C-alpha positions in Angstrom: -15.6 -5.4 2.7 -15.3 -5.3 6.5 -13.8 -8.3 8.4 -13.8 -8.6 12.2 -13.5 -11.4 14.7 -11.8 -13.8 12.3 -8.7 -16.0 12.9 -7.4 -16.4 9.3 -5.9 -14.1 6.7 -8.6 -12.7 4.4 -7.7 -13.7 0.8 -9.3 -12.0 -2.1 -8.8 -13.7 -5.5 -9.3 -11.1 -8.3 -10.9 -12.1 -11.5 -11.9 -9.4 -14.0 -12.6 -5.8 -13.0 -13.9 -5.2 -9.5 -15.0 -1.9 -8.0 -15.8 -1.5 -4.3 -15.7 1.5 -1.8 -13.1 0.1 0.7 -11.6 -2.9 2.5 -11.3 -2.8 6.4 -9.7 -5.8 8.1 -9.9 -5.2 11.9 -9.4 -8.6 13.6 -6.4 -9.1 15.9 -3.4 -10.0 13.7 -5.7 -10.8 10.8 -3.9 -10.1 7.5 -5.1 -9.4 4.0 -3.9 -11.1 0.9 -5.0 -9.8 -2.6 -4.0 -12.0 -5.5 -5.0 -12.9 -9.0 -4.8 -11.4 -12.4 -7.8 -9.1 -12.1 -8.2 -5.5 -11.0 -9.6 -3.9 -7.9 -10.6 -0.2 -7.8 -11.5 1.7 -4.6 -12.2 5.4 -3.9 -13.2 6.1 -0.3 -14.3 9.6 0.5 -14.5 9.0 4.3 -11.5 6.9 5.4 -8.7 4.7 4.1 -9.3 2.8 0.9 -7.6 -0.4 2.2 -6.7 -0.9 5.9 -5.4 -3.8 8.0 -5.7 -2.5 11.5 -3.6 -5.3 13.1 -2.0 -7.4 10.4 0.0 -7.4 7.2 -1.1 -6.8 3.6 0.2 -8.8 0.7 -0.6 -8.0 -3.0 0.7 -10.5 -5.6 -0.1 -12.7 -8.6 -0.4 -9.9 -11.2 -3.1 -8.0 -9.4 -3.8 -4.4 -10.4 -5.0 -2.3 -7.4 -6.1 1.4 -7.4 -6.7 2.6 -3.8 -7.7 6.3 -3.4 -8.7 8.1 -0.2 -10.0 11.6 -0.1 -9.3 11.9 3.7 -6.7 9.2 4.8 -4.3 6.6 3.4 -4.7 4.9 0.1 -3.3 1.6 1.7 -2.5 1.3 5.4 -1.3 -1.6 7.4 -0.3 -1.6 11.1 1.9 -4.6 10.0 3.9 -4.8 6.8 3.0 -4.4 3.2 4.5 -6.7 0.5 3.8 -6.0 -3.2 5.1 -8.7 -5.6 4.5 -9.0 -9.4 1.6 -6.5 -9.2 0.6 -2.9 -10.2 -0.5 -0.7 -7.3 -1.7 2.9 -7.3 -2.2 4.2 -3.7 -3.0 7.8 -3.2 -4.5 9.8 -0.4 -4.6 12.9 1.7 -2.8 10.8 4.3 0.1 8.6 3.2 -0.4 7.0 -0.2 1.2 3.7 1.0 1.8 3.2 4.7 3.1 -0.1 6.3 4.2 0.6 9.8 6.3 -2.6 10.2 7.9 -2.2 6.7 7.3 -2.2 3.0 8.7 -4.6 0.4 8.2 -4.0 -3.3 9.7 -6.6 -5.7 9.4 -9.0 -8.6 8.8 -6.4 -11.3 6.0 -4.6 -9.4 4.9 -1.1 -10.5 3.9 1.2 -7.6 2.6 4.8 -7.8 2.2 6.2 -4.3 1.0 9.8 -3.8 -0.1 12.1 -1.0 -1.5 15.6 -0.8 -1.2 15.8 3.0 1.6 13.6 4.2 4.5 11.4 3.0 3.8 9.4 -0.1 5.4 6.1 1.0 5.9 5.7 4.8 6.9 3.1 7.4 7.0 4.0 11.0 9.6 1.5 12.4 10.3 -0.9 9.5 12.5 -0.9 6.4 11.6 0.0 2.8 13.0 -2.6 0.4 12.6 -2.1 -3.4 14.2 -4.8 -5.6 13.8 -7.2 -8.5 13.2 -4.8 -11.3 10.4 -2.9 -9.5 9.4 0.6 -10.6 8.3 3.1 -7.9 7.0 6.6 -8.0 6.5 8.2 -4.6 5.3 11.8 -4.8 4.1 14.2 -2.0 2.8 17.6 -2.6 2.3 18.5 1.1 4.5 21.1 2.7 7.5 19.7 4.6 6.9 16.1 3.6 8.8 13.4 1.8 8.3 11.1 -1.1 9.7 8.1 0.9 10.2 8.3 4.7 11.1 5.8 7.4 12.1 7.4 10.7 13.0 4.1 12.4 14.4 2.0 9.5 16.5 1.9 6.4 15.8 2.3 2.7 17.3 -0.3 0.3 17.0 -0.1 -3.5 18.5 -2.8 -5.7 18.1 -3.3 -9.4 15.0 -1.1 -9.6 13.9 2.4 -10.7 12.7 4.8 -8.0 11.5 8.4 -8.3 10.8 10.1 -5.0 9.5 13.7 -5.1 8.8 15.9 -2.1 7.3 19.4 -1.8 
């Protein structure tokens, strides 16, 4: 799925099992919303599995997402990433889960973020907020990297289980 030159948020309503190579949302400030009780599986060998070049990404409604990249991020947003009441596996050679403007994981979500080349869960200038009974595993196997890293923000964990592993 590739979206460009659009003015609205791209909404994907999942139903059943879905398998595609990647999602690339490139329009100015166009966000991506994935919802529904189905699953979405992606493995991109050439780039990010899910990317929003200019907007936010929201995953909710019981969605189950598997986003794997052999070369870049599992899930990347220049904006923020919010995961609510969903299960997400995001792994890559780049960051597993990267939301430059912040990452929020709540409402019982289960997230497994992993990286073999960079930090597992990363935000450039935003905050990482994990709450509401969420369960997060953030594991990096790359030399001198972190499980969770935010050079310009704070990390807040409330009423949730977090396991962060670095090299």
